Structure formats: C-alpha cells, structure tokens
C-alpha positions as CSV (number, residue, x, y, z in Angstrom):
1,M,109.6,100.5,108.5
2,W,110.5,103.8,107.0
3,L,113.9,102.9,105.8
4,Y,112.7,99.3,104.6
5,F,109.5,100.1,102.6
6,R,111.4,103.6,101.4
7,F,114.5,102.2,100.0
8,P,115.6,99.2,98.0
9,L,117.2,97.9,101.1
10,S,116.7,94.2,102.8
11,L,115.7,93.2,106.2
12,R,119.3,92.7,107.1
13,L,120.3,95.8,105.8
14,V,117.7,97.7,107.7
15,E,118.9,95.9,110.7
16,E,122.7,96.9,110.2
17,M,121.7,100.2,109.6
18,L,119.7,100.6,113.0
19,L,122.5,98.7,115.0
20,A,124.9,101.6,113.6
21,R,122.5,103.9,115.5
22,G,122.7,102.0,118.7
23,I,119.5,100.4,118.0
24,V,119.5,96.4,118.7
25,V,116.6,94.9,116.8
26,S,116.7,91.7,114.6
27,Y,115.6,91.4,110.7
28,E,112.6,89.1,111.7
29,T,111.4,91.7,114.2
30,I,111.2,94.4,111.6
31,R,109.3,92.2,109.3
32,R,106.8,91.4,111.8
33,W,106.5,95.3,112.6
34,G,105.8,95.6,109.0
35,K,103.0,92.9,108.7
36,K,101.7,94.4,111.9
37,F,101.6,98.2,111.4
38,G,102.3,98.6,107.8
39,P,98.5,98.2,106.6
40,D,97.2,100.7,108.9
41,Y,100.1,103.0,108.1
42,A,99.1,102.7,104.6
43,R,95.3,103.3,105.1
44,R,96.1,106.8,107.2
45,L,98.4,107.9,105.0
46,H,96.8,111.1,103.1
47,R,95.3,110.5,99.5
48,K,95.0,112.5,96.6
49,Q,91.8,114.1,96.1
50,P,90.3,112.6,93.2
51,S,89.0,114.4,90.3
52,R,86.8,114.0,87.5
53,N,89.7,115.2,85.3
54,D,92.1,112.6,86.3
55,I,93.3,110.0,83.7
56,W,93.6,106.4,84.6
57,H,96.5,104.8,83.3
58,L,96.3,100.8,83.6
59,D,98.7,97.9,83.3
60,E,99.7,94.5,84.5
61,V,103.0,93.0,85.2
62,V,103.6,89.3,85.6
63,I,105.3,88.4,89.1
64,T,106.5,84.6,89.7
65,I,105.8,83.3,93.4
66,A,107.0,79.8,94.4
67,G,107.1,78.9,90.5
68,R,103.6,80.2,89.5
69,Q,102.9,83.2,87.6
70,H,100.9,85.9,89.2
71,W,99.6,89.3,87.7
72,L,99.7,92.5,89.9
73,W,97.1,94.8,87.8
74,R,98.0,98.6,89.0
75,A,96.2,101.9,88.0
76,V,98.1,105.3,88.2
77,D,97.0,108.9,87.3
78,Q,98.4,111.5,85.3
79,D,100.8,112.6,88.0
80,G,102.4,108.8,88.6
81,C,100.2,108.6,91.8
82,V,99.4,105.0,92.5
83,L,95.5,104.8,93.0
84,D,95.0,100.8,93.4
85,E,97.0,97.7,93.1
86,I,95.5,93.9,93.1
87,V,97.3,90.7,92.8
88,Q,95.6,88.3,91.0
89,N,96.3,84.9,89.0
90,R,94.5,85.7,85.6
91,R,95.2,88.4,83.0
92,N,91.3,88.4,81.7
93,T,88.3,90.3,81.7
94,K,87.2,89.3,84.8
95,A,90.4,90.3,86.7
96,A,90.6,93.6,84.9
97,K,86.6,94.2,85.8
98,R,87.9,93.7,89.7
99,L,90.4,96.5,89.4
100,L,88.0,99.0,87.9
101,I,85.4,98.1,90.5
102,R,87.8,98.6,93.2
103,L,88.8,101.6,91.7
104,L,85.6,103.4,91.4
105,R,84.8,102.4,95.0
106,K,88.1,103.9,96.3
107,Q,87.9,106.8,94.3
108,G,84.6,107.8,93.9
109,L,84.6,109.4,90.7
110,T,85.0,108.1,87.1
111,P,87.9,109.7,85.2
112,K,88.0,111.5,82.3
113,R,89.7,109.2,80.0
114,M,91.1,105.3,80.8
115,V,94.7,104.6,79.0
116,T,95.7,100.8,78.5
117,D,98.1,99.0,76.3
118,K,96.2,96.4,73.9
119,L,95.1,94.1,76.2
120,R,91.5,93.5,74.7
121,S,90.4,92.6,78.7
122,Y,90.4,96.2,79.6
123,G,88.0,97.5,76.9
124,A,85.8,94.6,77.8
125,A,85.8,95.1,81.3
126,R,85.4,99.1,80.5
127,R,82.1,98.7,78.4
128,Q,80.6,96.7,81.5
129,I,81.8,98.7,84.3
130,M,81.6,102.7,82.9
131,P,80.7,102.5,79.4
132,N,80.6,106.4,79.2
133,V,84.5,106.9,80.0
134,E,86.8,107.3,77.2
135,H,89.3,104.6,76.3
136,R,92.6,105.0,74.6
137,S,94.4,101.7,73.7
138,H,97.6,102.4,72.9
139,K,100.9,100.5,73.8
140,G,103.0,104.0,73.5
141,L,100.6,106.1,75.6
142,N,101.0,103.9,78.5
143,N,104.4,104.5,79.8
144,R,103.4,106.3,82.9
145,A,102.0,102.9,83.9
146,E,104.5,100.7,82.6
147,N,106.9,102.7,84.4
148,S,105.4,102.7,87.8
149,H,106.7,98.9,87.6
150,V,110.0,99.8,87.9
151,P,110.9,100.7,91.4
152,L,108.9,97.2,92.4
153,R,110.9,95.5,90.2
154,K,114.0,96.5,91.9
155,R,112.7,95.5,95.3
156,E,111.8,92.7,94.0
157,R,115.3,91.8,93.1
158,M,116.6,92.9,96.2
159,M,114.1,90.7,98.4
160,Q,114.8,87.7,96.1
161,G,111.2,87.4,95.1
162,F,108.0,87.3,97.6
163,R,106.8,84.4,99.6
164,S,103.1,84.3,98.7
165,P,100.3,86.1,96.7
166,G,99.4,87.9,100.2
167,S,102.5,88.8,101.2
168,L,102.8,90.5,97.7
169,Q,99.8,92.7,98.1
170,R,100.3,93.5,101.8
171,F,104.1,94.8,100.5
172,V,103.0,96.7,97.5
173,S,100.1,98.4,99.5
174,I,102.6,99.6,101.9
175,F,105.0,100.6,99.5
176,S,103.3,102.5,97.1
177,A,101.8,104.4,99.9
178,L,105.0,105.8,100.8
179,R,106.0,106.1,97.2
180,N,103.0,108.6,96.6
181,L,103.8,110.3,100.0
182,F,107.4,110.7,99.5
183,V,107.9,111.1,95.7
184,P,107.1,114.9,94.3
185,P,104.4,115.6,91.8
186,R,105.6,115.7,88.3
187,I,105.0,119.5,88.3
188,K,107.3,120.1,91.4
189,R,111.0,119.7,89.5
190,S,113.1,122.7,91.1
191,A,115.7,121.7,94.0
192,A,113.8,123.7,96.4
193,A,110.4,122.6,95.4
194,I,111.5,118.9,96.0
195,H,113.3,119.6,99.1
196,L,110.6,121.2,100.4
197,H,108.1,118.3,99.4
198,R,110.4,115.7,101.4
199,L,110.5,117.7,104.3
200,Q,106.6,118.3,104.4
201,A,106.4,114.1,103.6
202,M,108.6,113.7,106.6
203,A,106.6,115.5,108.9
204,A,103.6,113.6,107.7
205,W,105.2,110.4,108.1
206,K,106.2,111.4,111.7
207,T,103.1,113.0,112.6
208,M,100.8,109.8,111.5
209,T,103.5,107.1,113.2
210,G,104.0,109.1,116.3
211,T,107.8,109.2,116.0
212,L,109.9,112.3,116.9
213,A,113.1,111.2,115.4
C-alpha cells in the first residue's frame, strides 16, 4: 500500500516490485487492500495542529470520469499541507459552502485568511459561512493550491483515470494523507533535515500499520 499510494506506480508495477522481493501477490489483491485498509490508515495518520494564523488556499480542478466532468475541491494551508478534499459534480456556491463547512468541522478553527482564484462562488460561500475571515481573490496568489493538484494529475495519468467519483474520493484521501506525512514542510530545505523527516515519517508509518520492514 505504501508503494502504491506514495509513488506514481500502477498496481501491476507494485505487483512486480513485490515479486522481486519474493512476495507473490496479485495486483487485484493490492487494490482490495487499499480499499479495505487505506481509509482507516488515512484517518489515523497524525494531522497537523490547526492554528488561527493558518492561511487556507482553496482551488478546484476538473476530473473526467466515464465521460462526465467532476470537480475535486481542495484546501491546503500556507505550508502546502492538504487540509481536505471533496469530489462534487458542481462548481457553484453550494459546492464551495460544502467545502468550507467540512473544513471548519475538521479544523475546529477559522483561518487568518482565505486565498482563492477569481471564482465568485468562494466569496459568496465565505460571506455565509465565515464572514469575518479575510478573503483575497487573485489568480497569482493561489499558486500553492494550484500546485497541489500536480501530484494527483501525475497519478491520474498513470492509473489511466478513475472508475467512479467514490473511487476518486477514497484515493485522494489516502494519497494526500501520505503526502502530508512524507513530504517535508517548506521550512525543511537542507538535505539533512529532509533525510531526518523521511526517516521519522517512515517510522510513524510502520508504527501505525504494524509493519517491521
């Protein structure tokens, strides 16, 4: 599961890598493991402590599934940590409100500032849900949220798309939880700091999953 969700690998490539290590398992079994255990692992992974000084960057990206357009709405903080994601079939104020409500429920705090692109739905939703929060709406300010879509786009190409909105929602929740754990914060830029961060992340993953190797 770690290989599949952490790296841009197909299920068949993970099957081959495990076979090289003497582990015989089918790609379909790996898929079922991810479906069964992945959501629980994602919930149990350590989450970053929210702060009233956090800045939420919100953005949405279109993903085509079985010929139909769906929108993945995502929120990241000032460090690029994914706070929440939700797959919806609309790109309007109701969808933006749903994202903000989920964020407030999960974070438990309103942010210092909210940054979005020029989509008016964000402003309308913010006025209804958290009117006292500062909102900056500018295309150039929201690169952090837009850049957060890039790793998923790479996985989408490798997987040749998603089967259903539900499978997309399940995948991104696990995928982003692992990225939050393994990708070093922006302040940790030295090679030694990055190496230490990855060792700590792997230790946390092994402890949480009960694996020793």
